[in-house]
N, C-alpha and C positions, 0 to 999 in steps of 0.2 A: 504494500500500500504506500503510495506517495502522498505526502502531506505538503502543501505549499501555503505560505502565508507571510504576512509581514511580521517583523521582529519587534518585540517590546523588551528592552533591557530593564531589568529590575535591580536597582542599586540599594534601595531602601524600601521598607514595607509600604510606605505611602504611595510608591510608584504603581502599585496594583490598582489603586483607585482612579488612575488616569486612563485605564484601559476602557475604551468605548466600543471597539470592534473586535472581531476574532483575531487572535494573534498567536505567534509562537513565542513563549516566554523564555528568555535567557537570563539566568541568574547564577551567582555563586552557589546558592542554595535557596530553596523556597522558605517562606514563613507562613504561619497560619492565615495571614491576610489574603492569601491566594484564593481561599474558598469563596470569598466575596464575588470573584469574577471567574470562577472555575468553568462556568458554562461558556465563556468566551475564549478559553484556552484551547488551542488546537493541539499543542504539544509543549513539552517542557525540556529545556536543555540546561544542564547545570555543569559547573566546574567541579563540584564535589562528586566523588565516586565512592559511594558507600550504600550498600543494600538496605541499611537501616536508617538512612537520612530522611528528613522530612519530605523531600521531593519524591523519594521512592514510595513512601507510604501514601502520599496524596495521589500519585500516578496510579497506584494499584487500587486504591479506594474509589477513585472517580473514573477509572478506565482511560486514562490519558497516556499517550505515547511519551516515553521518557528516554533521553539520551544523557548519560552521566559521564563525568570525567573529561569534559571538553576543555582543556587547558586554555586559559585566556579568552574564552568565548565572549565574555562581557566586554572585551577590548577589541576583538576581531570584527564584531558587528555593531551596527548602530540602529537606533529606533527607525523603523520604516523600511529597512532593508527587506527585500523579498527573498526568501530562501525555500528550498524544497528538501524534504527529508524522506528517505526511503526506509520505511519501517517494515521489518519482517515480523509478522505476528507469530508468537510462540507461547504455548501454554506450558507452564511448569507446575508439576504436581509435587 
């Protein structure tokens, strides 16, 4: 499955409240504030790579695609960039 969308860089929790349209969120890690706009999040990309981090839990609970461990992702992209992500769906039991 390929997901395309505009990037929203999250540097601090209040940045979530600026999301008006569907976006791909890029952050060092997510915070609980993401649930306010989770219905507008197409996918999450984080710099943190930990199966028990907040982003991993949120992605699992809300069924959102997640890419972790993307070093310097918050510096590589800027708000409004359009990116595509190729997600391979996998069920782990």
